C-alpha positions in Angstrom: 111.2 126.5 101.3 113.0 123.2 101.9 115.5 122.5 104.6 117.2 119.2 105.4 117.2 118.0 109.0 118.6 114.6 110.0 117.8 112.9 106.6 114.3 114.3 106.3 113.1 117.1 104.1 110.4 119.4 105.5 108.4 121.7 103.2 107.2 124.8 105.1 105.1 127.8 104.2 105.0 130.8 106.4 103.0 133.6 104.8 103.8 137.3 105.5 107.4 136.6 106.6 110.4 137.9 104.7 112.8 135.6 106.5 112.0 132.0 105.6 113.8 130.1 108.4 112.8 126.9 110.1 114.0 125.6 113.4 113.0 122.2 114.9 109.7 123.6 116.2 108.8 127.1 115.0 109.6 129.8 112.6 111.6 132.8 113.8 108.4 134.7 114.4 106.9 131.9 116.5 104.3 130.8 113.9 102.9 127.3 114.4 102.0 125.5 111.2 99.0 123.3 111.3 98.3 121.2 108.2 95.3 119.0 107.8 95.6 116.4 105.0 92.7 114.4 103.6 90.1 113.9 100.9 87.7 116.6 99.7 84.5 114.6 100.4 85.8 112.6 103.4 84.5 112.8 106.9 86.3 114.9 109.5 86.7 112.0 111.9 85.7 108.4 112.4 83.0 109.3 114.9 79.4 110.4 114.1 78.7 114.1 113.8 75.8 114.4 116.2 74.6 116.5 119.2 77.3 114.7 121.4 80.2 116.1 119.3 83.5 115.6 121.1 85.4 117.6 118.5 84.7 121.0 120.1 83.3 122.5 116.9 79.7 123.5 116.1 79.9 125.7 113.0 80.3 122.6 110.8 77.6 120.5 112.4 75.8 118.4 111.1 77.8 118.0 107.8 80.6 115.8 109.2 82.7 116.8 106.3 86.4 117.5 106.4 86.3 120.8 104.5 83.5 122.2 106.7 85.3 121.1 109.9 88.6 122.6 108.6 86.9 125.9 108.1 85.3 125.9 111.5 88.6 124.9 113.1 90.5 127.6 111.3 88.1 130.2 112.5 88.4 129.0 116.1 92.2 128.8 116.0 92.5 132.2 114.4 90.2 133.6 117.1 92.4 132.2 119.9 95.9 132.4 118.4 95.6 135.0 115.7 98.7 135.2 113.4 100.6 132.8 115.6 99.1 129.9 113.6 99.4 129.2 109.9 96.6 126.8 108.9 96.6 124.8 105.7 94.3 122.2 104.2 95.9 119.8 101.7 93.5 117.7 99.7 94.7 114.5 98.1 91.9 114.0 95.6 94.0 115.0 92.5 97.6 114.8 93.6 99.4 113.3 96.6 102.5 115.3 97.4 105.8 113.4 97.9 106.1 114.3 101.5 102.6 112.9 102.2 103.4 109.7 100.3 106.5 109.3 102.5 104.4 109.8 105.7 101.8 107.3 104.5 104.4 104.7 103.5 106.3 104.9 106.8 103.7 105.7 109.5 100.3 104.5 108.0 98.3 107.3 109.7 94.5 107.5 109.5 92.9 110.3 107.5 92.7 113.1 108.1 96.4 113.5 108.9 97.2 116.3 111.3 100.7 117.8 111.0 102.0 120.4 113.5 105.2 122.1 112.2 105.6 119.3 109.8 105.5 116.6 112.5 102.9 113.8 112.4 100.5 113.8 115.3 98.4 110.8 116.2 95.2 112.8 116.4 93.6 111.3 113.2 90.6 113.7 113.2 89.7 117.3 113.5 89.4 117.7 117.3 89.8 121.3 118.5 91.1 120.6 122.0 93.6 118.0 120.9 95.0 120.3 118.2 95.2 123.2 120.7 97.2 120.9 123.0 99.7 120.3 120.1 99.9 124.0 119.5 100.6 124.7 123.2 103.4 122.2 123.2 105.0 124.1 120.3 104.6 127.6 121.8 
């Protein structure tokens, strides 16, 4: 679904909803969309994955890989928020979607990119507590 808001196009995916409507922050059902954007074999953050992890995740330790951290984050967020979150991983290895190109060209964010309801955050890593704070702001 595409909607135009103030000269920007947002592409949104809300599974299991017949009404595909987007407001400035949430869908009609109150679903928060979390999108993690990065490379398949990249690390989940710029910090080492060791016993002093500040990310709040342990299921992915000691891989330090984005895909493993995404899976661990998705389990933790589903456990806490259930169907109120829609979690998506977008890998850039083969194709960079146009909306991601636009974000990179205008904002130069670090990878992984974390979007909440299509809005760029400055998290720049998979960090459970920081992503939860962004979710709480949207709820």
